N, C-alpha and C positions, 0 to 999 in steps of 0.2 A: 653398356650399362647406362641407364638414364639418370644416374646421380648427377645433380648439378655440381658445377665446379666448387661452389661455396660449401655445399653439403659434404662433398667428398673431402675437401680440404679440412673441414671441421672434424670429420670422423677420423681421417688419417692422422691429424694432429693429436687427437686424444690417444689413438693407438700408439703413436710414436712416443708420447710422453710416458705411457704406462710401460711400454717395452723397454724404454731407456731406464726407467726407474727400477724395474724388476731386478736386474743384476745387482744394483747397489743394495737393495733390500736383502737379497739372498746372502750377502756376506755376513749378515748378523742373524740370519734365521736359525732356528733351532732344528737340528737334524731329526730329532725324534717327533717333530710336529707333523711330519708328512702323513702319519697314520690317521690324524684327525681329518684329513681330506679324502681318505679312501672310502668311498661310498659305493656300495654295490647296487646296481639298478637293473630293471627288467624291461628296458625300453625296446629291446629287440626280441621280446618274448622268451628271453633266456638271461640268466645271470651274467652280468659283466661289470667290471669296474667302470665307474663314471668316466674316467679318462680314456677308457678303451672303446667307448661307443663312437662309431665313426661318423657322427654328425653332431650338430649343436644341441646340447641338452644341459639343463640345470636341475640340480636336486637339492632341495632344502631339507636337511635332516631334522630329527626331533630336537637336537641341540640347537640348530639354527632357529627353529621356531620358538623355542623357549628363550633364547638369548635376545631376540628382537621383540619378544612379546606379541608375536602375530597371533591373531584369533580368527582372521578371515583370509580368504584368497586375495582380497585387495591388499591386506597387510603384507602378505608374502610377495606380491608382485613388486614391491619396492626394492627387492634384492634379486630380481630376475630380469635380465636385459631383454628388451623387446616385448615384454608382457604388459598389456594395458587392460585395466579393469575399469569399466564405466559403472559406477555405483548408483543404481536406481532404487536402493533400499534393500533390506535383508531378503535374500532369496530371489533377487531380480537383477543381479549383476550381469553385464554383458562383457564378454571376453574377446580380445583380439591379440594376435601374435604377429610380430614383424610388419605391422601396418596393413595387413590384409583385412580390410573393413569396408562394409557397404552401407553404413549408416545405422542409426539407432533403431533397434527392434523394440516394438511395444506390445502391450498385452493383447491387442486385438489383431495380431498377425499370426494366427495359429499354424499357417502352412509354411512359415519360413523355417529353414533348416539352419543348423549351427555351422559356424566357420571354424570353431575350435571344439574338438571332441573332449569330453570329460569322462574319466573312468574312476571307479572305486575298485582298486585292485584290478581284477580281470573283467569287471562288469561295467558296461557302458551305462551312464546315467544322464547323458546330455539331453536337454530339452529346451532348445532355443533360448529364449530369455529366462526361462524358469529352471535353470540348472540348480540342483539342490545346494543350498548354502551350508555345507557340512561343517560340523565342529572339528577343529584341528587337534583335539585332545587325543592322546594315545595313538598318534600316527607315527609310523616309522620314518616316512619322508613324503615329500610331494615332488613329483617329477614333471618338468616342463620340457616337452619335446618340440623344438622349433622347426618350422618348415612342414610341408605336407607329409602326413603320415598315413595316407590312404592305403598303402600296400598292406600294412599290418593292422591298421585300426579303422579303415573304411571311410565312408562318407561322413562329413561333418568335421573332418580333421584337415581341411584344406589349408588352414593357417598353422596348425600344430595340434598337439594333444597335451592335456594335463591329466596326471594320474595321482590320485590319493592312494598311498600305500599304507595299509593299516598294520599294526602289530598282530601277528598270528598267535594262536594258542601254543604254549610251550609245554611239551611233555615233561612230567617229573618235577615241575617247579610250582611253588605257591608264592605268588607276588601280589602286591596291591599298590596302587598309586592314587593319590588324592590331590586335588587342586581346588582352591576356593579363592574368591576375590570380591572386592567391591570397588566401584568407581563413581566419581562425581563429575558430571559434565558442567562446565562453566556456563551458567545461565540456563541449565537444563535440569533434568531429574537424575535420580540415583540409579545405577545399574550394578550388576554383579553376576557371579556365576559360582556354581559348585559342580564338581566333576569327580568321577571315580572310575577306576578300572581294576578288575580282579582277574587273576589267572590261577586256575586250580587244576590239579591232575585228576583224572577220572580213571583210576587204575594205572596200569603200566603202559597201555597203548592208546590212551585218549587224554585229552585236556580240553578245558573250556575257558574262554575269555569273555568277560562281560564288561561292557562300558556303559555308563549312564551320565547324563549331563543336563543341567538346567542353566540357562542364561537369561538374565533380565536386561533388556535393552533400555537404557535411559533415553528419554525423548529430548528434543531440542528445538522443535518447530512449534510456534505459537499460532493458533487459529483465531482470527478475529471473527466474531459472530454478530448477527443482527442485534441491534439495540446497544451496541458498545461492549458487549461481553467478550471476554478472551478466554479461550481454552488453552492452557499451558501444556507444552511438551506432548503434543498429540501423536507424534510418531513413535512413541515408546511401545514396547511390546516384550515378547518372550520367545525363547526357543527351548524346547526340551526334546530329549530322545535318547536313544541308546542302540547298542548292537550286541548280539550274542552269537559267538562262533564256537563251534566244536570241531576239533581235529581228532580223527580216529585213524590209527595206523594198524589195521588188522594184520598186515604183512609188511615185511621190511621194505618192499618196493611199491606199496600202495598207501596212498594218503587220501582220505575223504574229509572234506571240510564244508559242512553246511553252515549257513549263516542267515540271520534275519536282522534287518535294520529298520528302526522306526524313528521318525522325526516329525515334529510339528513346529511351524513358525506362525506367530500371530502378532501383527502390529496394528496399532490404532490409527495409522496414517502414513504419509509419505514425506520424504526429505525434500519437499518442494517449497521454495520461497518465491513469492509472486511479485510482479511489478505492475500488473493490470488484471482486473477482474470486472466483468460486466456489472457486478453488484458493489464493487469496492474499487474506486479509482478517483483521481483528483478532479474529474470533470463533472460529476453529478452535482445537482443543486437541490433537488427534492429528496435526495437521500444524502446521508453524511458523506462528504468528500473524504477520501482515504488516500494517503501516501504510505506505502508499505515500508517498514524498517526491515533490515536483514533478518532472515529466518522467520518471516511472517507469511501467512496465507489467509484467505477468507473462505469460510465454509458456511453453507446452510445446513449441511448434513455431515456427521462424522464419517470418516473413511476407514477402510480396513483392508489388510492383506492377510490371507491365511493360506498356508501350504502344508498339506499332510502328505508325507512320503512313507511308503512301505516298500522295502526291497528284500526279497528273499533270493539267495543264490546258493549254488553248490558247486564246488570245485573238486574234481577227481583227478589225481595224478598217479599214473601207473608206469613204473620203470620196466622196460622190456629188453634190457640189455643195451643194445646199440641205439635204441630210440626210447624216448619218453612220450607217453600218450597223455594228453591233458583235455579234459572236458569241463566246460563252464556253462552252466545253465542259470539264467537270471529271470526273475519275475519282478516287475516294477509296477506299483500303483501310485498314482498321484491324484490329489484332489485339491484344486487351487481355486481360491476366490479372490478376485480383485474388485473391491467395492469402492467406487469413487463418487464424490459429489459432482454430478453432471448438471447441476442447476444452471450454471452459466452457459453450458452447451445448449441445453433444452431451451433456456430463456432466450438465447440469441436467435434460435429458429422461430420462436414465438413472436419476437419483435418483427422479424421479416414477414411473418404471416399476418401481422396486424392484430395480434391478440392484445387484450387490455393488460395494464400493468400488473393486476392481481394474478393473471395467468403467467406472466413472465417470471414473477417472483416465486412460483411454486417450487418447493424442494423436489429435486429429481435425482434418483440414485441409479447410476449405471453399474450393473452387476455382471461381471465377466466370470464365468466358471469354466474350468478345464478339468476334465477327468481323463486319466490315461491308464490303460492296461497294456502292458508290453511284455512280450516274452522273447528272449534271445537265447540262442544256442551256438556255442563255438566248440569245435573239436579240432585238435591239431596234433601232429606228430613232430617231434624235434630230435635232432641228433644229440648224442652224448659224447663224452670223451673230449680229448684235446687235440684231435687230428687236424690236419690243415683244412679239411672241408667240413663246414658246419651248415646246417640247413633247418628250416621249419616249413611245414606245409599244413594247411588247414581249410576248413569250411566254416561258414558263418550263416546263420539264419535269424531273421527277426520278423515279428509280426506285432504291430502296434495299432490299437484302437484309441483314438484321441477325440473325445467329444467336447466340443467348444460351444458355449451358448452365451447369449447376451439378453438381458432384460433391462428395461428402463422404467421401473415403477415410479409414477408421478401422480400421486393421488389428486383427484379432481380435474385432471387434464381433459378427459373426454367431454365433460360438460362445457368447457370453454371451446373445445374444438367444434362441437355441434352448434354452439351459439354463434361462432365466428364464420365457420365454413359451410354450415347447413346441417339440419337435423339428420341423424343417421350416418354422418360421415365416419365417425369413429368405428362403428360396427362394420361399416362397409370395407374398411381397410385392415381390420384386425386379423383376418386370415387364420382364425382359430386360436389366436394368442390372447392373453389376459387383457381385461379392460384397464384403462388408465396407464398404459405402457406404450408410448408412441414409437418405440423401436424394440423389436424382438428378432432374434435369429437363432437357429440351431444349425450347427455345422459339424456333423460327425465325419471323421476321417478314418480311413483304414490304410495303413502303410505296410507293405511287405517287401522284404529284401532278402536275397540269397547271394552269397559271394564265395569264391574260391580264391585262396591266396597262398603265396609261397615266397620264400626268400632264402638265398644261399650265399655263403661267402667262402672264398678259398685264399689261403695264405701262401704267398710265393716267397721262398728264400728267407722266411722268418721276418721279413721287413715290410713287404707289400701285401695288402689284403684287398681283394676285389669282391664287391657284393652286388648282386643283382636280384631283383624280385619283382613281383607284379600281383595285381588283384583284378579279377573279373567279377563284375557285379551285374545283377539284374534286379530292377526295382519297379514297383507298381504302386500307385496311389489312387484312391477313390475318395471323392468328397461329395457329400450331398448337402444342399442348402435349402432351408425353408425360412421365410421371414414374414413379418407382418407388423402392422402399426403405421401411423401416419408418416413417419420418417423412412420407412422401409420400402423395398421394391415389390414386396408381395410374392417372393419366390415360392414355388410350390414343389419342393422335393427335386429340384434340379440336380442332376448328377454330372460331375466332371471327373475325368480320368486323365492321368498322366503316367507315362512309362519311360524307363530309361535303362540302358545297359552300356557297358564300356569296359575298358581295360586301363589300369593305372600302373605304370612301371616305375621302378626306382633303381638307380645305379650309383654306387659309392666306391671310392678309391681311397685307401688309407695307407700312409707310408710312415713307418717308425724311423724318424731321422736319428733318434738316439733313445736310450732308455727313458729319457725325460721329455722328449718332444715328439709329437705326432702331427702330421699335416693331413688334411682330409679334403676331398672334393666330392661333390654330389650333383646329380641331375635327377629330379624326381617330379612326378606329376601328382597333383591333388585334385579332388573334385567335391562339389557340393550339389546335391540333387535339386532339380527344379520343382515347380509346383504350379498351383492355380491361385490367382488372386481372388479375394472376395469381391462380389460386384460392388460398384460404387453405390453410396447412398444417393442415388440420382435425384431424389426429391429435395435434397439439401444443397445440391451443386448449383453454382451459377452456370449459365449456358457455356461460358468460356471454359470453366474447369471441366465440365462434362465433355466438351469436345477434346480437350487436351489429354485427359486421363482415362477416358472411357474405352480406349482401344487396347489397353494392356490387360488382357485376361489371363494369359499364361506366361510363364517365364521358364527358360531352359536351364540346363545344368551349367553351373559355373565350374571352370577348370583353370588350373594354372600349371606352368612349368617353373620349377624352382632350380636355380643354378647357384651353387655356393662353394666357397673354399674357406677352410678354417685351419686354425692351429690350436693345439692343446699342449700345454707345458706344465710340468710339475716337478719341482726340485727344492729340497731344503726348506720345506715349509711354505713354498710359494706355489700357488696354482693360478695359471693365466690361460684363459680360453678366449678366443675371438673368432669371428667369422665375418665375411663379406658375402652378400647375397643379392640376387636379382630374381624377382618373381614376375613372370610374364602372364598376365591374367586375361582370360577370355570369358566373355559373357558374364561379367561381374554382376551379381544380383544386388542392385541398388534399391534402397528403401527411400521413398519420397512421401511427403505429406501432400495429399491430393487437395490442397487449397481449401475451399469452402465446403467440400463434400463430407468433412469429418470422417474421411477414409484415408488409409495408407495403402500404397501399392508398391509392388516390387516389379522391376523390369530389368532387362539385361543391357549392360553397356558393353559394346563389342570389345573394346580393348582398354586395359589399364595396367599399371605396374606398381610394384613396391620394391624398392632397392635400398640397401643400407649397410651399415656396419654395426656390429654388436660386440661387446667385450665384458668380461668378468675377471676380476682379480681378487684373490684371497691371499693374505700373507700374515706371517708372524715375525715381524722384524726384530723384536726384542722379547725376552722372556716375560710372559704375562700380557703381552700386547698383541691383539688380533685386529685386523682391519680388512675391509672389503670394499670394492667399488664395482658398480656395474652400470652399463648405459647402452644406449643405442642412438644412432643418427639415421633418420629415415627420409626417403623421398618417395612418397606414395601419391600417385597422380592418375587422373583419367587420361587416356591416350585417344579417346574418341569424343566427339561432340554429338549430342542427341537433340534434334529440333522437332518442333511440331509442324503442322501443315503450312504455317505462315513463315517458317524459317526461324522462329524464336527458340532460343535455347530452353530446354525443359529442365527445371529443377536444378540448375547449376551444373548439369552434366556437360561441362565444357573442357576441351582438351587443355591440359595444364593446370586445371583446378585440383586441389588436394582431395584425397579420399577422406571421408569424415571419421570422426571420433578418436583419431590417433594423433599424437604430437609428432612433430619432426624430430624433436630432441628430448630425451629424458635421461636422467642420471640419478643414481642414488649411492650413498656411501654409509658404512657403519664402522664403528670402532669400539673395541672393548678393552678395558684395562682390568686384569685379574690380579689380585693381591691377597696375601695371607693375613689372617686376623688371629693372632695368638698361635697356638700349636696345632689346633684341629679345625679351624674354620677358615673359610675363604670368602672374599668379597669381590664384587665386580661393579664397574661403571660402564654403561653402554649408551652411545648416542647414534641415532639413525637419522639421516637427512635425505630428502628426495626433492628433485626438481622435475616438474612436468611442464612441457612446452604448451603453447597455444593449440587449440583444436576447434573443429566445427562439428556440431551435432549432426547436421545433414548437409549434403553437398550444396543445396540451394542457399545455405546460410552464408556462403562466401561471395554471393552476388548481392550487390546493393546493401552493404553493411558499413556503418550503422544504418539500420532500417527504421523507417517510420511506419508504425502499425496504426491504421485507422479502422475502427470497428464498423463504421457506417450504421450503428445501432442507436436510435433515439430512445433513450431510456433513463429514468431517474433524473430528468432535467438536462442530461448531457445531449449535445447536438449530434454526436456520432461522427463529427468531422475533426475532432481533436486527435492529435498524433501522440503516440507513445514511442519514443525513440529508444531502440535497443541495439547495443553492439553485439552482434551474433558471433563474433570471434571470442571463444571462451579463453580468458586470459591465462597465461602461464602462472603457476603457483609453486610454492615451496612448503614442505612440511618437515618439522623437526620433532623427533621423539627422544626422550631421555629416560633411562631406568638405572636404578642402583639396587643391588641385592647382596644377600649374604647366604652362604651355604654353611649350615651348622652341622655338627655331628648327627649321626642317626638319620641321614638323608632328609633333613628338614631345611627348607629354604624360604626366604622372604624377599619379595621384590617390591620396591616402590617405583612408580613410573609417572611421567607426565607426557601425554601424547598431544601433538599439535601445540607445541609450546607457544608459538606466536599467535595462536588463535586465528589462523588463516581461514577465511570464508571462501573456499574454492568453489567456482562454478563448474559443475561436472557435466551438465548437459542442459540444453534449452528445451523447455516444455511449452507447447502452444496448443490451444484448443480451438478447433474450427478455423485453422489457418491463422490463428492469432486474433480473430475477431472477438472471441468469448473470454479468453484468458491467456496471459503470458507469464512465464516464470522460469526458474532454473532449479535443477536438482543440486543440492549442496552437501558438503561434508560435515562431519561431527566436529563441534567446537573443542577448545582445549579441555582435556580430560585428565583428572588426577585419579590414581588408583593404587591398590596394593593387592598382591597375589601371594598366596601361601601354597607351597607344594610339599608333599610328604610321600616318601616311598617306604614300603614295608617288605 
């Protein structure tokens, strides 16, 4: 295992501390609190107690979600060891588990597949960067399955799988839940939400459950505008949606549950704070010189993110005596718009081409649209009863059409182009696309996959359980590209195809050392499907960048073997789970910024690894006191070096360099004190703290940092030779949240909270436009926020 001595020592020290502390805590634990930790999960496609699942898994129950005040997956990740969320704004979070990460994915990489699979109950909803940012209201739990889950959950689960499990309609019961709140961002705008869920019986054999919600996101990023104006809190927005499910049991052994989900997210900008912009920097003399304050950016045009999601699914479960038959059919529609102010990007190219200052300063709007229509079908048979042999066998099919398009409307640009480069130039390069749009592309994708999977386990002597399973998959992808405009290559319906097939096995061994302690071992293989890169924007590339990055057209499947050993212990109110693991990664799909080309490419790194220790502890040492701690220590590195024709290392892909986006160390803790208020009310105080270690956005960021960025652009009186120095190591940060609440009679509760008490301005990822020549900035987190939440059940 390639854990460094320092990393291994650090992880083992933490484990030893917790394991030594656990028995002492147990002496004071309340025996009846164990039931609070008994959570039933479906991580193996059948019901099991959380502690009986023979691999590393976390489940955040509805009570956990409410106690910590979590409203997003990023909030939940603070209590899940090994789970890292890179927040790029609502609906755009990037997820990694156990340090298996290949760099930041951005909106113009439609062919990149997920490393973590996301499911809503039985339905897969993953979509690379644009995994739906679902509301957590009326969920039963959120399961995080660590390590490759390709056997049961397929491609895209190479690092693990996250499953949102909703509350299902309940026959014969009428219930209702309400939640509302308001929050105030320090230095930002007001946000809030209102949510409701209703369960009603429809006769004796059916029931319906309806959920609706509306959330207003407060903004906290200020945009400087030409002439000295400032638009406040531009990244505010809203999310609304709902779901309706009906369960019908026409027979005692037959359950049919159709469901529809709708959600829309709309924000007026992005959580980006800038340090350099072509139009706003300290070096201009004919334009006002600008030095950015925290949480500021510069815009010629307002920005927007919009995501409309429609999911319709149907689940049929039929009991056949010795086996159960399950069918899951899902249709997903997505309509996504990422509208960005690309004026600095377009302006930087205009400077290079010798355009006049008036052309450089034209507002330019890059509009990325993604439309997805996807159908998936899974059918499986699973054993029933409590015999020593249990099994599941199934087939899976998916067909996805993903239409991605880019337009760069820049009114007035063609006139400057023809005046500078010659009459008729704009029309000659348009290739049938609209005028005054120097870049346009259409990239329709069709993806098809079919798979057969199965897994079985046998219990020997009531102590030892052996599990073996596998999945065979066959995959095909077709992509067509057409492009036009001055910055484009003029592609005319070029078709690229990629295919793949293979087998992914999994083997697990679980030994019940006692009623309270189980040890597990696992060897499993995961995979992520390959694809085709978009052609470089060759007209924007320097000759050097064209030579370095031009040869990476296709990238192959990524795969890994995961080896792990773990322990699960639960006794007298204490739950302690830990695992040590090693992931041997082949053909890691690494994302790189292609320098001056304003393109991003994916290519395979032959060898890499991710190894570490993870742990989670929950305990009730005293009556009314609950606490938990979770953390991970990682060593994720490249084991290969990739060089160009001259022998120079490409993009930081150097043996021993860290894998991007994930910290080597992160830990979080939470503590709750529950107390009585009078005869019939209860109060609680909760504090949640999180430490996240340093990270790098891309592999190349750990080479030559702090780095001097020189634009080379003579504009606004700036010489283009001045350097902006940026430390590309994203610093470690700490967040602390506090809440206090009261539960009153008649199921009414009030919660007051303060999130990010210390008002930490965490740098979450580094943002660069055109290799840093046009713009430099960072994605950042929400400032200190005060709020109140009211909940009522009927």
